[in-house]
N, C-alpha and C positions, 0 to 999 in steps of 0.2 A: 225811380225803378230799385230793387235788392239790390242792396252789394254784398258782397261776404257770403255767396251764395254755398249752400253744403252741396256735395254731388255725392250718388251711390251710385255703382254702376255690379248688376249683376250678371255674372258670367253665363252663357247660354248653355257652359260645359256642367254648371252645377248639379247635383243630385237636386230631386226633389223637393226632400225634407230642406233644406239651404233655401230651395227657392221659396217654399211655403214661407222659411220664416220673415222674409223681406217681404214678401207680396201682403200689402193691406185691401182694408175694407175702403171703396170709395161708392158715393152716391151720386157723381156727375163724372163721365168722362166725355172731353173738351175735342174734337177734332178740328185742327186749323191748319189753315195754309201759310200761314206767317209766325213768326218767328216771335216766342215771349219777349227775347231781351232784341228782337228791333224796334221800330217805331211803337210805342207808347200808344193806343188807339182803341177803336169799340169792342174788343175783346178783353184786352188787359182791363178796362174800366169795367165793364159787366162782371167776368168771371172773377177776378179780384173780389168784389162785393158778393158774387155769390156763393162765394170761397167763408163768408164769414158764418153761414149757416150751413155749410154742405161742405164732404171731402171732394175734393176734385182733381182728378188726375187728367193734364192739360197735353195732349198729343201732337205734336209737330209731324208734319210731312218727315219722310226718313232721308237719313244722312247716313250713306255706307265707308266703314273703311276699314277694309280688308285685312290691314294690319291689326286691327283692336278686336280681342275675343268675345267684349262683352256685346251683349244684345241691346244694350242701350247705356243711354245718360240720363239718369232722375237729377232733376234739381231742384231743392225744397226750396220755394219761394215761403213758404208759411208752413206751420203744423198743418193746414185743411189745405194748399194747394201745392200741387207739386207738376214738374214741367217734364214729360219724356222726351227723349229726342232718340228714336229708334235708328240701332245701327245694322237695317235691314235693305234689302236691295230695291224693294217697293213697297206700297202701300198693302197690297195684299198680305203679305209676310210681317204686317203689324198683330193681324189676326193670334200667330204663334208666340207670339214672345207676349202678350197680354198675360198669361198666367201667373208668369214672373214677376207680374206689379201687383196684379189685382188678385186679390182674394177671393170675393163674392160673385159667383157665375154669371147672376140677373143684377143688373145695376139700374141704377132708378132714371135717370134720364142720361141717354145720349145726346149730344149737343156739337152739330157740325155747323162749322161755317163754309166748307168745300166741298162739293160733289163726288169731289175724286177721291174721297173716302167711303164713299158706299159701297164698294166690297166689301167691306167692313162688318155691314149691316146682316150679311147671310153666316155669319160665325159667331155674333156677336149677341145679346138677348139683351132689350132695353124695356122697361116698363114707358117711357112714355122718349118720345123722339121727336127733337126740336133743329129745325131750318132755319138758322140765326143768317138770313142773308142782306148781306150788309156792301154787297157788289158784285154787279154782272159778270161774273169773272169768266163766260164765253166771250165776253168781248175785247180780253185783255190782249195784248200783244202777246204773241207766244204758245195763246190757250188750244190745248188738244182739241179736237175736231168731235170726240167722244163724249166732254165735257157736256153737250148739252144734253145726249141720252142718258148719264148721270145724274143728273139734276132732276128730268123728269123721273126717273127712279128713285131720289131720293127722297121729291114733294110724293108721290105716290106709295112712300112708308113713314110719310111726317104725322107726329099727330099734332104740328101746330108748326107754323110759320112768322116768324119775324122778319121787318123789312127795315130796312136802313136810313130807308127816306120814301116820300110819298110817289116816287115816280116807280120805285121797287115793287111798292103796293100795289098800284095801278097795274103792273104787269106780273104779279105771281098772281093775285085776288082774284084772276079770272081762268087759273089752275087748279084753285085748291080752296076747300069751304072753310080752312080756321087761320088765315092769314091776317096777322096785326103789324099795325105801320108805327114802327117806335122809331123814328129819325135821333140821327147823332143828337147827342146830349153835351153837357158840359160839368166840369169842375170849377165853378164860381169861384172858389174862395183860392182855390191853384193857383188861376190866370190873375187874380182879380191881386195877385202878391206885386205884380206889373207896376200897382198905381202906389207902391211903399218905395220906403227908402232901399232897395236892391241895390246892389251893387252891378255894373255893368262888366261883362267880359272883355278884358283887354283884345278880345279881335273882331269885339265889334264897334271899336272905338274908331270910328270912322269919319272921316271928315263930309259935311254937308250933310241935307236932309236923309232920312234915311226910307226908301221902301223897303217893305221886307217881306218876304215868306220863308213858313217851316211847314218841314213834310215831306214828304217823296217825291224824289224827282224821277219821271219816269218821263214817258210818253204820253201821260194825262196834261204837260205843261206844255204851253204854248213856246217854246223857244224862240221862235222867229219873232212872237209878237213881245217879247222879253228883247231882247235886241234891240229890235227898230226903238221902242220907245229909250231905251238906255240911250242911241245916238240924239234922240230928240231931245235928252236934257243931261248933258253931260254935267252939271253941277247937282244930278242926286245921284245918290249911292244906293244900288238894288241889291238887295241879298239877298241870297238863298241858303237856306239852311235845311240840313237833310241829307239823306243817304243815294245813292243815286241806284235807280235799280232799271233793267232791262234796255239802257242807254248805258254808252261807253263816253268817258272825259273828253274824248274827242269831239263827240257830238254840241258839248256846249258852247253857246256864245262865249265871244272872249272879248269882252271890252273892257276899258281902263277902271269902269265906272259899275261892273257887276263884279261882286263877291261871292265865291262858294265856302262858304263856312265847313264844310260836311256836317256828320251827324249829331245832336247834341241829344241831351239824357231828358226824359219828360221833368225831371225834376229842376232842371234849368234852363227851360223854356221862357219862364215867366223872366228871367234875368236878359234873355234876346230879347222877347218881346218888348221890354221896358225901352229899347234903345230904337224901336220902331217908330218914323213919326207918323208911316202910311203903314197897314198893312194888307199884302195883297193876294190874291186867290188866279195868277195868271192860267187858268186852265186851256187848253185847245178844246175847241169843239167836235168832239170825234165818236166812234162807237165806246172808246173808255169809259168816255165822262158822261155818257146818255142818262146814265142811274144812278150817278153819286149825287151825292149830299154832303159836302165837305161838313168835318169835324171841327177844322180850324176854325169856321165862320164865327160861331158861339166863343169860341176862348180869344178869337179877336177882339169880339165884344165885353167882355168880360174884365179885358185890360184896356176898355175907352178908346180902342184906334180906330181914326177911319179905316174903313175898308170900300177897297177897289177889285172889282170881279167881271171874268167873262162871263155869257150871260149862260150859266149854267141853270139847267131847267128849276130846281129844287131853292136853288139860291134868288132867281126871278120870281115865284112866286112866292118864296115865303118874307124875303129880304128886304125888297125891291124899296121899298120905303125907306129903310136906312143904309142901303149897302148901292154905291155908287157901281155902273153897271155899264160895262164898254164892249165896245167888238174889234176896235181900231186900235193901232200905236198912237195917230194922233189924239183919238178921245184918251183913250191911256195916259196920254201926257196934257192933255189937257186939266181933265179931273184931278192930275196929279199938282199942276201947279194952281188950281182953285181951291184945294183940302190945305194946300201948306199957306196960302193967304188969306184963307177965312177964320176969324177968330173964335167965333159963337158955334162951340159944338154943345151946348146947351139941350136943343132940340133932338140930338143925334142919341144924345147921351139917355134921353125920356124914353125914348123907341127903344134901346138896348134895352134897360131897364123892366119895360114891358115884357121885351122877349125873352128874359134871363130868366124871371119870375116863374116862367110856365114849365121850368122845364129843370133837370139837372140828372146825373147817374143814380144818386140815390133814390130817386123817383121812380123810374126808369126799369131800374133790377127792381125794387117792389112790385111793378103792375107784373112784370113779367114773373115773379115767383107768384103771384096771385093767378095767376092762369095757370100755374104749371099744376098749384096746387089741386084744381079741378080736376086733374089727370090721376092724380094718387090714389094706389090700389092699397 
């Protein structure tokens, strides 16, 4: 992630002429429910690459500070990629501040990650509207009931829909005539650093074999499964890396061999992954995981780590040949013991390489750009 970010604040009280001096021309505006400086995942991978040839404004969900007179905070990631954190009370109010930041009235591409931004379609003009559906957000904990209707509206106005996995594709393909499946991909070179002489961070210098996870820790994680497995294998260390979302620290299972290391930057992840003996994806099977296609599966593969996962639909059908699939704590414990004992991982690595050869974030971005060109006016 970029450090030493520049920040530009535009006051809502400035005159039009001064605001125009700050406003810039953008080729694409992205609307996203995830913060750019949160966990580095699909939006960051794709949009940072899109910004190599387009000037992009990435707009987050509003934050509102009544003590702050500015209309928002503009973070300059690089010359072609800016992040706007709107200081407004709701999404609808974003439309009023857009002219303070965007000079052109007509924007070539409007790129949506969440249908909650669909009210902006009524006031902003886009040549092409993209819905990159990476999750079924309406099934997530705390999702507003009207999000389903908002998605119907967004899909009715979208020119093209991309999906983050096969299950999502099958769902959306029934509702739109131009849906393309682009499962989560990988920067193999980045995570392959775990195979080199990287240093292992001090906070993961933990005794015993390490079974590790990194990513958001939320309602999608089967915390009971994690706790029961940890009890069965007291000599194995279970490491959870990532921020909490929609759950509290009090919800986390507390065992002497479960470690919570907090959120780490994207650049640090290979160092932590190097310390894993086994990589895990202990997802609960619930509404929130029904359509997920975990990005970390391929990242674990790039580091050549044995992987154990619960039976997420897209993981089962795409990776069952090389990922150990489990349902219960007994099966989880047995598979950990088996993988720690076996020394021949050559066949696993061969399968990993076959899978990794077929995908990269660079290739995915280029294919998406090619589709967008067909809409260019």
